TORKEBA-795935 format. One record per residue (C-alpha): residue number from 1; residue in one letter; x, y negated, z; chain. Coordinates in steps of 0.1 Angstrom, whole numbers, always signed. Example, Ala and Ser with C-alpha at 12.3 -4.5 7.8 and 13.67 -1.06 7.14 Angstrom:
% TORKEBA-795935
{1,a,{+123,+45,+78},A}
{2,s,{+137,+11,+71},A}
END
This chain:
% TORKEBA-795935
{1,m,{-41,-25,+454},A}
{2,r,{-33,-5,+489},A}
{3,y,{-38,+33,+497},A}
{4,l,{-37,+50,+528},A}
{5,v,{-37,+88,+521},A}
{6,t,{-39,+108,+547},A}
{7,g,{-25,+144,+545},A}
{8,a,{-2,+132,+519},A}
{9,a,{+28,+160,+528},A}
{10,g,{-3,+183,+524},A}
{11,f,{-8,+203,+487},A}
{12,i,{-34,+179,+470},A}
{13,g,{-22,+152,+492},A}
{14,t,{+14,+151,+474},A}
{15,h,{-1,+152,+440},A}
{16,l,{-22,+122,+445},A}
{17,v,{+1,+104,+460},A}
{18,n,{+26,+109,+430},A}
{19,e,{-9,+99,+405},A}
{20,l,{-11,+66,+428},A}
{21,l,{+25,+57,+422},A}
{22,k,{+25,+58,+385},A}
{23,k,{+8,+24,+388},A}
{24,r,{+33,+0,+399},A}
{25,e,{+11,-23,+408},A}
{26,n,{-2,+2,+436},A}
{27,i,{+11,+6,+474},A}
{28,v,{+6,+37,+490},A}
{29,y,{+11,+48,+525},A}
{30,g,{+14,+79,+534},A}
{31,i,{+5,+98,+568},A}
{32,d,{+13,+133,+577},A}
{33,r,{+24,+151,+608},A}
{34,k,{+50,+169,+582},A}
{35,k,{+78,+156,+568},A}
{36,i,{+68,+135,+535},A}
{37,k,{+91,+146,+507},A}
{38,i,{+84,+119,+479},A}
{39,q,{+107,+92,+467},A}
{40,n,{+91,+57,+458},A}
{41,k,{+103,+24,+473},A}
{42,r,{+64,+19,+473},A}
{43,l,{+54,+48,+495},A}
{44,i,{+49,+42,+531},A}
{45,k,{+61,+72,+551},A}
{46,i,{+45,+75,+584},A}
{47,k,{+53,+108,+604},A}
{48,k,{+26,+110,+630},A}
{49,d,{-3,+125,+644},A}
{50,i,{-36,+105,+628},A}
{51,k,{-45,+112,+672},A}
{52,l,{-20,+93,+682},A}
{53,f,{-27,+61,+663},A}
{54,k,{-39,+25,+676},A}
{55,k,{-38,+7,+645},A}
{56,f,{-38,+22,+610},A}
{57,p,{-26,+0,+578},A}
{58,t,{-50,-26,+565},A}
{59,v,{-54,-9,+526},A}
{60,d,{-83,-13,+503},A}
{61,y,{-85,+24,+499},A}
{62,v,{-86,+56,+526},A}
{63,f,{-82,+89,+513},A}
{64,h,{-85,+109,+542},A}
{65,l,{-73,+146,+531},A}
{66,a,{-57,+155,+565},A}
{67,a,{-70,+187,+575},A}
{68,y,{-65,+222,+595},A}
{69,n,{-67,+240,+566},A}
{70,g,{-59,+279,+550},A}
{71,t,{-80,+308,+553},A}
{72,k,{-60,+329,+581},A}
{73,f,{-59,+301,+602},A}
{74,f,{-102,+297,+600},A}
{75,y,{-100,+332,+621},A}
{76,s,{-67,+329,+642},A}
{77,k,{-71,+292,+656},A}
{78,p,{-109,+282,+648},A}
{79,f,{-107,+257,+679},A}
{80,e,{-78,+245,+668},A}
{81,i,{-93,+236,+633},A}
{82,i,{-123,+222,+649},A}
{83,d,{-103,+196,+668},A}
{84,d,{-85,+190,+642},A}
{85,n,{-108,+180,+613},A}
{86,i,{-137,+163,+632},A}
{87,s,{-110,+144,+657},A}
{88,t,{-91,+126,+629},A}
{89,t,{-117,+118,+608},A}
{90,i,{-133,+98,+643},A}
{91,k,{-100,+83,+648},A}
{92,l,{-101,+70,+614},A}
{93,l,{-138,+55,+608},A}
{94,q,{-139,+39,+644},A}
{95,f,{-107,+19,+635},A}
{96,y,{-121,+14,+596},A}
{97,k,{-157,+8,+606},A}
{98,n,{-146,-27,+615},A}
{99,i,{-119,-35,+586},A}
{100,r,{-136,-45,+552},A}
{101,l,{-125,-11,+528},A}
{102,k,{-137,-11,+491},A}
{103,k,{-141,+30,+497},A}
{104,f,{-133,+54,+520},A}
{105,i,{-126,+89,+501},A}
{106,s,{-135,+119,+524},A}
{107,a,{-124,+157,+510},A}
{108,g,{-153,+177,+519},A}
{109,s,{-155,+215,+513},A}
{110,s,{-169,+242,+487},A}
{111,e,{-171,+265,+519},A}
{112,i,{-197,+243,+531},A}
{113,y,{-219,+266,+509},A}
{114,a,{-214,+293,+523},A}
{115,g,{-244,+300,+545},A}
{116,l,{-268,+295,+514},A}
{117,q,{-252,+311,+489},A}
{118,n,{-245,+348,+519},A}
{119,q,{-281,+348,+514},A}
{120,s,{-282,+360,+480},A}
{121,k,{-261,+382,+454},A}
{122,k,{-264,+360,+426},A}
{123,s,{-246,+332,+417},A}
{124,i,{-254,+303,+423},A}
{125,n,{-248,+265,+411},A}
{126,h,{-241,+248,+438},A}
{127,t,{-258,+216,+438},A}
{128,e,{-249,+185,+463},A}
{129,q,{-286,+184,+470},A}
{130,q,{-284,+223,+485},A}
{131,k,{-294,+234,+519},A}
{132,i,{-269,+233,+538},A}
{133,i,{-268,+266,+562},A}
{134,f,{-244,+281,+593},A}
{135,s,{-258,+321,+599},A}
{136,d,{-236,+337,+622},A}
{137,i,{-216,+311,+643},A}
{138,k,{-199,+334,+659},A}
{139,n,{-182,+341,+627},A}
{140,p,{-148,+325,+637},A}
{141,r,{-146,+315,+596},A}
{142,w,{-176,+290,+602},A}
{143,s,{-148,+265,+625},A}
{144,y,{-134,+251,+586},A}
{145,a,{-170,+248,+574},A}
{146,t,{-188,+233,+606},A}
{147,s,{-163,+207,+609},A}
{148,k,{-158,+197,+575},A}
{149,f,{-200,+190,+571},A}
{150,l,{-200,+172,+610},A}
{151,s,{-171,+152,+595},A}
{152,e,{-193,+143,+564},A}
{153,i,{-219,+133,+583},A}
{154,a,{-199,+108,+605},A}
{155,v,{-185,+94,+575},A}
{156,i,{-223,+90,+565},A}
{157,n,{-229,+72,+594},A}
{158,s,{-200,+54,+598},A}
{159,g,{-214,+23,+577},A}
{160,i,{-181,+24,+562},A}
{161,p,{-186,+23,+519},A}
{162,y,{-182,+62,+512},A}
{163,i,{-173,+87,+485},A}
{164,i,{-176,+126,+499},A}
{165,i,{-157,+151,+474},A}
{166,r,{-166,+184,+477},A}
{167,y,{-131,+207,+466},A}
{168,f,{-138,+237,+450},A}
{169,n,{-105,+265,+446},A}
{170,v,{-80,+239,+442},A}
{171,y,{-48,+254,+429},A}
{172,g,{-15,+246,+418},A}
{173,p,{+30,+239,+419},A}
{174,k,{+34,+237,+461},A}
{175,q,{+1,+254,+474},A}
{176,k,{+1,+273,+508},A}
{177,d,{-21,+295,+526},A}
{178,h,{-48,+303,+501},A}
{179,f,{-51,+331,+475},A}
{180,i,{-27,+327,+446},A}
{181,p,{+4,+319,+469},A}
{182,e,{-6,+343,+492},A}
{183,f,{-7,+374,+466},A}
{184,v,{+25,+362,+446},A}
{185,e,{+42,+362,+481},A}
{186,r,{+29,+399,+483},A}
{187,v,{+42,+407,+448},A}
{188,k,{+74,+393,+454},A}
{189,r,{+78,+422,+479},A}
{190,k,{+63,+448,+454},A}
{191,k,{+28,+449,+473},A}
{192,f,{-3,+451,+448},A}
{193,k,{-29,+442,+468},A}
{194,v,{-57,+415,+469},A}
{195,f,{-91,+408,+494},A}
{196,g,{-121,+408,+476},A}
{197,g,{-112,+416,+441},A}
{198,k,{-147,+416,+428},A}
{199,n,{-154,+381,+440},A}
{200,t,{-154,+354,+421},A}
{201,r,{-144,+318,+425},A}
{202,s,{-144,+286,+402},A}
{203,f,{-102,+276,+400},A}
{204,i,{-95,+240,+396},A}
{205,f,{-57,+231,+386},A}
{206,v,{-46,+203,+413},A}
{207,k,{-38,+176,+387},A}
{208,d,{-72,+180,+370},A}
{209,a,{-89,+175,+405},A}
{210,v,{-66,+144,+415},A}
{211,d,{-71,+125,+383},A}
{212,a,{-109,+129,+387},A}
{213,s,{-101,+119,+419},A}
{214,i,{-91,+90,+414},A}
{215,k,{-116,+84,+385},A}
{216,l,{-141,+86,+410},A}
{217,s,{-131,+63,+431},A}
{218,t,{-122,+31,+407},A}
{219,k,{-165,+36,+396},A}
{220,k,{-186,+9,+409},A}
{221,i,{-208,+36,+430},A}
{222,k,{-202,+46,+473},A}
{223,n,{-222,+64,+497},A}
{224,e,{-224,+95,+474},A}
{225,i,{-216,+134,+477},A}
{226,f,{-200,+150,+447},A}
{227,n,{-191,+186,+438},A}
{228,l,{-154,+188,+421},A}
{229,g,{-143,+220,+404},A}
{230,s,{-146,+246,+372},A}
{231,n,{-176,+251,+357},A}
{232,k,{-165,+292,+352},A}
{233,e,{-157,+315,+375},A}
{234,s,{-134,+347,+380},A}
{235,k,{-133,+377,+399},A}
{236,i,{-102,+376,+420},A}
{237,i,{-90,+407,+403},A}
{238,d,{-88,+397,+371},A}
{239,v,{-68,+363,+383},A}
{240,a,{-45,+390,+403},A}
{241,k,{-39,+405,+363},A}
{242,l,{-35,+373,+346},A}
{243,i,{-3,+363,+372},A}
{244,l,{+11,+397,+369},A}
{245,n,{+8,+395,+332},A}
{246,i,{+24,+358,+335},A}
{247,l,{+51,+373,+356},A}
{248,n,{+58,+397,+329},A}
{249,i,{+51,+429,+356},A}
{250,k,{+32,+461,+336},A}
{251,k,{+14,+490,+349},A}
{252,k,{+9,+481,+384},A}
{253,k,{-25,+494,+399},A}
{254,i,{-36,+466,+421},A}
{255,k,{-53,+477,+454},A}
{256,i,{-84,+462,+464},A}
{257,l,{-93,+456,+500},A}
{258,s,{-122,+441,+515},A}
{259,a,{-132,+407,+521},A}
{260,p,{-126,+386,+554},A}
{261,h,{-156,+388,+574},A}
{262,g,{-183,+359,+560},A}
{263,s,{-162,+356,+526},A}
{264,v,{-188,+348,+498},A}
{265,l,{-195,+367,+465},A}
{266,r,{-195,+341,+442},A}
{267,r,{-187,+307,+441},A}
{268,k,{-194,+275,+414},A}
{269,p,{-203,+243,+416},A}
{270,s,{-224,+222,+393},A}
{271,i,{-202,+193,+383},A}
{272,k,{-235,+177,+360},A}
{273,k,{-235,+153,+392},A}
{274,l,{-200,+139,+389},A}
{275,e,{-196,+144,+350},A}
{276,k,{-228,+117,+350},A}
{277,v,{-201,+96,+365},A}
{278,i,{-164,+101,+352},A}
{279,g,{-175,+117,+317},A}
{280,n,{-161,+152,+310},A}
{281,f,{-127,+156,+328},A}
{282,n,{-99,+179,+316},A}
{283,k,{-100,+214,+330},A}
{284,t,{-68,+227,+323},A}
{285,s,{-72,+268,+318},A}
{286,l,{-66,+290,+343},A}
{287,k,{-40,+309,+323},A}
{288,k,{-21,+275,+318},A}
{289,g,{-28,+263,+352},A}
{290,l,{-16,+295,+363},A}
{291,k,{+20,+291,+341},A}
{292,q,{+26,+260,+358},A}
{293,t,{+15,+272,+391},A}
{294,l,{+46,+298,+390},A}
{295,g,{+74,+278,+371},A}
{296,i,{+66,+295,+333},A}
{297,k,{+76,+270,+309},A}
{298,l,{+49,+261,+285},A}
END
């Protein structure tokens, strides 16, 4: 099979490309503005901005992962996020709507559920059928969620066979600009603090997310949306304490600061629809996943 992976130098993209290349019959085209560091003869690396393309490779599957991500950028570069996330998706769809694809797999985000979650302090097992609500649109945090949602609408109306995967708090080796790597960097500087420590998230290890994504892409389904994440919630403060425990750092009090404006109190996906299609998939324990993330031998 021939694959195109956008955002191939990114966090999930790097792991996805490596996994796809494990099958010798696969050829992968990787596109990213940044240098793709993977070395493989069956990987064709293209270092270029998607918006500058006139012609994309002819492939069987497209995994569109390229996005301007990182919570801190939601607030500091909202316009750039909106422009980048929407325009790259439109560019790809305009090209591939005239070429027969087996499937266009587009990365969505759990952030689009935030408006509904903010209306309730109760835990919500987010389902793919829930209403999408955008509240307080003057809050720049919505730059990411709205642009990802509009990208979903574009994919749905493109006429291309698609799957949209809404990822929930994927973590693992090589991640940047998210809670776990940012907390680890602060710990290295002897700064023991977290933002929104009482908030909960459902973390899923990147290999589990990638394996499930590939498995989903091979199924004889199309034009569907799926949540992909863990069905276990963890408090941010508890994850921070677990990281300190794994690093063998003891008796350190962690300062809890307020979460960024608009951050949800709780987030947990319903993955019933996903498991109905691919069956039960591996969900690495948080402790084991964090050890791998931190480079600790198991």
